[in-house]
C-alpha positions as protocol buffer text, in pm:
chain_id: "A"
residue {
  index: 1
  type: MET
  ca { x: 3973 y: 372 z: -2951 }
}
residue {
  index: 2
  type: ALA
  ca { x: 3684 y: 130 z: -2894 }
}
residue {
  index: 3
  type: LYS
  ca { x: 3340 y: 248 z: -2992 }
}
residue {
  index: 4
  type: MET
  ca { x: 3108 y: 303 z: -2693 }
}
residue {
  index: 5
  type: SER
  ca { x: 2794 y: 96 z: -2712 }
}
residue {
  index: 6
  type: SER
  ca { x: 2454 y: 247 z: -2646 }
}
residue {
  index: 7
  type: PRO
  ca { x: 2330 y: 213 z: -2290 }
}
residue {
  index: 8
  type: ALA
  ca { x: 2118 y: -94 z: -2228 }
}
residue {
  index: 9
  type: GLU
  ca { x: 1749 y: -51 z: -2147 }
}
residue {
  index: 10
  type: THR
  ca { x: 1803 y: -93 z: -1772 }
}
residue {
  index: 11
  type: GLU
  ca { x: 2089 y: 159 z: -1776 }
}
residue {
  index: 12
  type: ARG
  ca { x: 1866 y: 409 z: -1957 }
}
residue {
  index: 13
  type: CYS
  ca { x: 1590 y: 351 z: -1699 }
}
residue {
  index: 14
  type: ILE
  ca { x: 1828 y: 415 z: -1410 }
}
residue {
  index: 15
  type: GLU
  ca { x: 1963 y: 729 z: -1577 }
}
residue {
  index: 16
  type: SER
  ca { x: 1608 y: 847 z: -1644 }
}
residue {
  index: 17
  type: LEU
  ca { x: 1494 y: 784 z: -1287 }
}
residue {
  index: 18
  type: THR
  ca { x: 1794 y: 975 z: -1153 }
}
residue {
  index: 19
  type: ALA
  ca { x: 1734 y: 1263 z: -1395 }
}
residue {
  index: 20
  type: VAL
  ca { x: 1368 y: 1287 z: -1293 }
}
residue {
  index: 21
  type: PHE
  ca { x: 1466 y: 1310 z: -926 }
}
residue {
  index: 22
  type: TRP
  ca { x: 1713 y: 1589 z: -1000 }
}
residue {
  index: 23
  type: ARG
  ca { x: 1457 y: 1771 z: -1215 }
}
residue {
  index: 24
  type: TYR
  ca { x: 1230 y: 1816 z: -910 }
}
residue {
  index: 25
  type: ALA
  ca { x: 1488 y: 1831 z: -626 }
}
residue {
  index: 26
  type: GLY
  ca { x: 1618 y: 2157 z: -491 }
}
residue {
  index: 27
  type: LYS
  ca { x: 1369 y: 2405 z: -628 }
}
residue {
  index: 28
  type: ASP
  ca { x: 1261 y: 2500 z: -274 }
}
residue {
  index: 29
  type: SER
  ca { x: 1585 y: 2475 z: -76 }
}
residue {
  index: 30
  type: ASN
  ca { x: 1815 y: 2173 z: -47 }
}
residue {
  index: 31
  type: SER
  ca { x: 1938 y: 2083 z: -395 }
}
residue {
  index: 32
  type: SER
  ca { x: 1978 y: 1712 z: -317 }
}
residue {
  index: 33
  type: THR
  ca { x: 1637 y: 1639 z: -164 }
}
residue {
  index: 34
  type: LEU
  ca { x: 1268 y: 1672 z: -244 }
}
residue {
  index: 35
  type: SER
  ca { x: 1070 y: 1900 z: -15 }
}
residue {
  index: 36
  type: LYS
  ca { x: 702 y: 1824 z: 45 }
}
residue {
  index: 37
  type: THR
  ca { x: 605 y: 2076 z: -224 }
}
residue {
  index: 38
  type: GLU
  ca { x: 854 y: 1926 z: -470 }
}
residue {
  index: 39
  type: PHE
  ca { x: 730 y: 1575 z: -386 }
}
residue {
  index: 40
  type: LEU
  ca { x: 367 y: 1678 z: -449 }
}
residue {
  index: 41
  type: THR
  ca { x: 466 y: 1842 z: -779 }
}
residue {
  index: 42
  type: PHE
  ca { x: 655 y: 1527 z: -879 }
}
residue {
  index: 43
  type: MET
  ca { x: 363 y: 1299 z: -789 }
}
residue {
  index: 44
  type: ASN
  ca { x: 101 y: 1514 z: -962 }
}
residue {
  index: 45
  type: THR
  ca { x: 316 y: 1551 z: -1275 }
}
residue {
  index: 46
  type: GLU
  ca { x: 512 y: 1230 z: -1317 }
}
residue {
  index: 47
  type: LEU
  ca { x: 265 y: 990 z: -1153 }
}
residue {
  index: 48
  type: ALA
  ca { x: -60 y: 1171 z: -1236 }
}
residue {
  index: 49
  type: ALA
  ca { x: -239 y: 853 z: -1348 }
}
residue {
  index: 50
  type: PHE
  ca { x: -167 y: 697 z: -1009 }
}
residue {
  index: 51
  type: THR
  ca { x: -254 y: 1000 z: -796 }
}
residue {
  index: 52
  type: LYS
  ca { x: -581 y: 1078 z: -974 }
}
residue {
  index: 53
  type: ASN
  ca { x: -707 y: 724 z: -914 }
}
residue {
  index: 54
  type: GLN
  ca { x: -657 y: 733 z: -538 }
}
residue {
  index: 55
  type: LYS
  ca { x: -976 y: 777 z: -338 }
}
residue {
  index: 56
  type: ASP
  ca { x: -802 y: 900 z: -21 }
}
residue {
  index: 57
  type: LEU
  ca { x: -723 y: 1270 z: -69 }
}
residue {
  index: 58
  type: GLY
  ca { x: -458 y: 1257 z: 206 }
}
residue {
  index: 59
  type: ILE
  ca { x: -269 y: 969 z: 46 }
}
residue {
  index: 60
  type: LEU
  ca { x: 18 y: 1187 z: -80 }
}
residue {
  index: 61
  type: ASP
  ca { x: 78 y: 1345 z: 262 }
}
residue {
  index: 62
  type: HIS
  ca { x: 69 y: 1003 z: 423 }
}
residue {
  index: 63
  type: ARG
  ca { x: 300 y: 860 z: 155 }
}
residue {
  index: 64
  type: MET
  ca { x: 551 y: 1141 z: 209 }
}
residue {
  index: 65
  type: LYS
  ca { x: 558 y: 1076 z: 585 }
}
residue {
  index: 66
  type: LYS
  ca { x: 606 y: 701 z: 534 }
}
residue {
  index: 67
  type: LEU
  ca { x: 883 y: 752 z: 279 }
}
residue {
  index: 68
  type: ASP
  ca { x: 1067 y: 1005 z: 495 }
}
residue {
  index: 69
  type: VAL
  ca { x: 1253 y: 741 z: 695 }
}
residue {
  index: 70
  type: ASN
  ca { x: 1478 y: 988 z: 879 }
}
residue {
  index: 71
  type: SER
  ca { x: 1186 y: 1229 z: 949 }
}
residue {
  index: 72
  type: ASP
  ca { x: 1362 y: 1539 z: 815 }
}
residue {
  index: 73
  type: VAL
  ca { x: 1058 y: 1643 z: 605 }
}
residue {
  index: 74
  type: GLN
  ca { x: 1268 y: 1595 z: 290 }
}
residue {
  index: 75
  type: LEU
  ca { x: 1308 y: 1294 z: 62 }
}
residue {
  index: 76
  type: GLU
  ca { x: 1664 y: 1195 z: -14 }
}
residue {
  index: 77
  type: PHE
  ca { x: 1733 y: 992 z: -327 }
}
residue {
  index: 78
  type: GLN
  ca { x: 1732 y: 662 z: -131 }
}
residue {
  index: 79
  type: GLU
  ca { x: 1390 y: 748 z: 15 }
}
residue {
  index: 80
  type: PHE
  ca { x: 1269 y: 839 z: -336 }
}
residue {
  index: 81
  type: LEU
  ca { x: 1387 y: 497 z: -458 }
}
residue {
  index: 82
  type: ASN
  ca { x: 1167 y: 336 z: -192 }
}
residue {
  index: 83
  type: LEU
  ca { x: 869 y: 497 z: -367 }
}
residue {
  index: 84
  type: THR
  ca { x: 968 y: 399 z: -719 }
}
residue {
  index: 85
  type: GLY
  ca { x: 1067 y: 48 z: -611 }
}
residue {
  index: 86
  type: SER
  ca { x: 738 y: 0 z: -427 }
}
residue {
  index: 87
  type: LEU
  ca { x: 541 y: 126 z: -727 }
}
residue {
  index: 88
  type: GLY
  ca { x: 733 y: -117 z: -947 }
}
residue {
  index: 89
  type: VAL
  ca { x: 643 y: -406 z: -716 }
}
residue {
  index: 90
  type: ALA
  ca { x: 278 y: -297 z: -705 }
}
residue {
  index: 91
  type: CYS
  ca { x: 268 y: -276 z: -1088 }
}
residue {
  index: 92
  type: HIS
  ca { x: 425 y: -621 z: -1114 }
}
residue {
  index: 93
  type: GLU
  ca { x: 165 y: -762 z: -874 }
}
residue {
  index: 94
  type: SER
  ca { x: -118 y: -591 z: -1062 }
}
residue {
  index: 95
  type: PHE
  ca { x: 2 y: -729 z: -1396 }
}
residue {
  index: 96
  type: SER
  ca { x: 51 y: -1074 z: -1247 }
}
residue {
  index: 97
  type: ARG
  ca { x: -308 y: -1073 z: -1120 }
}
residue {
  index: 98
  type: SER
  ca { x: -461 y: -941 z: -1441 }
}
residue {
  index: 99
  type: ARG
  ca { x: -246 y: -1152 z: -1675 }
}
residue {
  index: 100
  type: LYS
  ca { x: -302 y: -882 z: -1941 }
}
residue {
  index: 101
  type: TYR
  ca { x: 68 y: -822 z: -1953 }
}
residue {
  index: 102
  type: THR
  ca { x: 234 y: -1109 z: -2131 }
}
residue {
  index: 103
  type: ARG
  ca { x: 601 y: -1178 z: -2188 }
}
residue {
  index: 104
  type: GLY
  ca { x: 553 y: -1097 z: -2557 }
}
residue {
  index: 105
  type: ALA
  ca { x: 413 y: -755 z: -2476 }
}
residue {
  index: 106
  type: LEU
  ca { x: 719 y: -649 z: -2279 }
}
residue {
  index: 107
  type: GLY
  ca { x: 902 y: -524 z: -2584 }
}
residue {
  index: 108
  type: ALA
  ca { x: 592 y: -385 z: -2751 }
}
residue {
  index: 109
  type: GLY
  ca { x: 486 y: -160 z: -2465 }
}
residue {
  index: 110
  type: LEU
  ca { x: 210 y: -162 z: -2208 }
}
residue {
  index: 111
  type: HIS
  ca { x: -148 y: -251 z: -2287 }
}
residue {
  index: 112
  type: THR
  ca { x: -262 y: -10 z: -2016 }
}
residue {
  index: 113
  type: ASN
  ca { x: -97 y: 256 z: -1808 }
}
residue {
  index: 114
  type: PRO
  ca { x: 68 y: 55 z: -1528 }
}
residue {
  index: 115
  type: LEU
  ca { x: 1 y: 319 z: -1264 }
}
residue {
  index: 116
  type: SER
  ca { x: -362 y: 386 z: -1348 }
}
residue {
  index: 117
  type: PHE
  ca { x: -483 y: 125 z: -1103 }
}
residue {
  index: 118
  type: GLN
  ca { x: -641 y: 184 z: -763 }
}
residue {
  index: 119
  type: LEU
  ca { x: -459 y: -4 z: -490 }
}
residue {
  index: 120
  type: PRO
  ca { x: -689 y: -234 z: -294 }
}
residue {
  index: 121
  type: SER
  ca { x: -758 y: -108 z: 57 }
}
residue {
  index: 122
  type: HIS
  ca { x: -565 y: -399 z: 207 }
}
residue {
  index: 123
  type: HIS
  ca { x: -255 y: -326 z: -1 }
}
residue {
  index: 124
  type: HIS
  ca { x: 4 y: -175 z: 232 }
}
residue {
  index: 125
  type: LEU
  ca { x: 307 y: -213 z: 8 }
}
residue {
  index: 126
  type: LEU
  ca { x: 335 y: 152 z: -82 }
}
residue {
  index: 127
  type: MET
  ca { x: 258 y: 264 z: 269 }
}
residue {
  index: 128
  type: ASP
  ca { x: 490 y: 50 z: 473 }
}
residue {
  index: 129
  type: HIS
  ca { x: 758 y: -106 z: 258 }
}
residue {
  index: 130
  type: THR
  ca { x: 1103 y: 45 z: 244 }
}
residue {
  index: 131
  type: TYR
  ca { x: 1428 y: -91 z: 116 }
}
residue {
  index: 132
  type: PRO
  ca { x: 1728 y: -94 z: 347 }
}
residue {
  index: 133
  type: GLU
  ca { x: 1950 y: 211 z: 347 }
}
residue {
  index: 134
  type: PRO
  ca { x: 2293 y: 148 z: 201 }
}
residue {
  index: 135
  type: SER
  ca { x: 2567 y: 113 z: 456 }
}
residue {
  index: 136
  type: ARG
  ca { x: 2775 y: 424 z: 522 }
}
residue {
  index: 137
  type: ASP
  ca { x: 3080 y: 237 z: 391 }
}
residue {
  index: 138
  type: SER
  ca { x: 2928 y: 200 z: 41 }
}
residue {
  index: 139
  type: ARG
  ca { x: 2849 y: 570 z: -5 }
}
């Protein structure tokens, strides 16, 4: 029997992201979605550096409403991915602007916490950007 290789970094990241979603989903009711309370717990625990640097105290409520594409007051995994994808894009843009994050540093770790930045007031990426829902045929 062939020896299984260790998961690649990207595979581990995807597994980790999925595991984090499932860690917070379903504590209130539906086991496959995040309720508003679960979303707030997730944000204040897993993305604390980001949330504490936001000046607008209502940002998390607003973010939840924007992410909830189907308006069921729950975040499905696809809607959750819109958040994490948008944060990834915002981090990439922040690093690109600051140029503190060099190609050589990628393997060595971050120089600063990537989510500890305050989004500029004109930055609407996290508010308005969503990725397309997968087609029903691919589910």
